[in-house]
C-alpha positions as CSV (number, residue, x, y, z in Angstrom):
1,X,-13.1,45.5,-28.3
2,X,-12.4,43.3,-31.6
3,X,-10.7,40.0,-30.9
4,X,-8.0,38.9,-33.6
5,X,-7.1,35.5,-34.7
6,X,-4.3,34.6,-37.1
7,X,-3.1,31.2,-38.5
8,X,0.2,29.7,-38.5
9,X,1.6,26.9,-41.2
10,X,4.0,24.6,-39.5
11,X,5.5,21.5,-40.6
12,X,3.9,18.3,-40.0
13,X,6.4,16.9,-38.0
14,X,6.2,19.9,-36.2
15,X,2.8,20.1,-36.2
16,X,2.6,16.8,-34.9
17,X,5.5,17.3,-32.3
18,X,3.6,20.3,-31.1
19,X,0.0,18.3,-30.3
20,X,1.3,15.8,-29.2
21,X,2.7,17.5,-26.7
22,X,-0.2,19.6,-25.9
23,X,-1.9,16.7,-25.6
24,X,0.7,15.1,-23.0
25,X,0.4,18.7,-21.0
26,X,-3.6,18.6,-20.9
27,X,-3.5,14.7,-19.9
28,X,-1.4,15.5,-16.9
29,X,-3.0,18.1,-15.9
30,X,-6.4,16.1,-16.0
31,X,-4.5,13.5,-13.9
32,X,-3.5,15.0,-11.3
33,X,-7.1,16.7,-10.8
34,X,-8.7,13.7,-10.8
35,X,-6.0,12.3,-8.0
36,X,-6.7,15.9,-6.0
37,X,-10.1,15.1,-6.0
38,X,-9.8,11.1,-5.2
39,X,-7.9,12.4,-2.2
40,X,-9.9,14.9,-0.8
41,X,-12.8,11.2,-0.2
42,X,-13.6,10.6,3.2
43,X,-14.4,6.9,1.8
44,X,-12.5,5.1,-0.6
45,X,-13.0,2.1,-2.7
46,X,-9.7,0.0,-2.8
47,X,-7.7,1.2,-6.2
48,X,-8.3,4.9,-4.8
49,X,-7.2,3.5,-1.7
50,X,-3.7,2.3,-3.4
51,X,-3.5,5.5,-4.7
52,X,-3.6,7.1,-1.4
53,X,-1.0,5.1,0.1
54,X,1.3,4.6,-2.9
55,X,0.7,0.7,-3.0
56,X,-0.1,-2.1,-4.9
57,X,-3.2,-3.4,-4.9
58,X,-1.8,-6.9,-3.5
59,X,0.2,-4.6,-0.9
60,X,-3.2,-3.3,0.3
61,X,-5.2,-6.7,0.0
62,X,-2.2,-8.0,2.2
63,X,-2.9,-4.3,4.6
64,X,-6.2,-6.1,5.3
65,X,-5.4,-9.5,5.7
66,X,-2.4,-9.8,7.7
67,X,-2.0,-6.4,9.0
68,X,-5.6,-5.6,10.6
69,X,-6.9,-3.1,7.8
70,X,-10.7,-2.8,8.4
71,X,-12.9,-2.2,5.3
72,X,-16.4,-1.9,4.9
73,X,-18.5,-4.8,3.3
74,X,-21.1,-3.5,1.2
75,X,-22.7,-6.4,-1.3
76,X,-19.2,-6.9,-3.8
77,X,-17.8,-3.5,-2.9
78,X,-15.3,-2.6,-0.3
79,X,-14.7,0.7,1.2
80,X,-12.6,1.7,3.7
81,X,-12.6,5.0,5.7
82,X,-9.6,8.0,5.0
83,X,-9.7,8.3,9.2
84,X,-8.6,3.6,9.7
85,X,-6.2,4.6,6.9
86,X,-4.2,7.5,9.4
87,X,-5.2,5.3,11.6
88,X,-3.5,2.3,10.1
89,X,-0.2,4.5,8.9
90,X,0.0,6.1,12.3
91,X,-0.2,2.6,13.7
92,X,2.7,1.1,11.8
93,X,5.1,4.0,12.2
94,X,8.6,2.9,13.6
């Protein structure tokens, strides 16, 4: 089956609006895939742990410093196991 194509000419303002719309939709889809992919990991860097917990980095640092959230340090990198985040959340249920 032969594929047919056609071209639509739009006014410049509508063309720009449509391009922006498609860019926004594509960017949101890519961002969502990135988030979902990172949430399926077993070990998080601090930034990923913040996304998982939906908290700021300063709040996460406070949890580490003051609330006993355990962190693994390898060189200059800090990691938190997903299992540790789950434990921490359950431990602080009210």
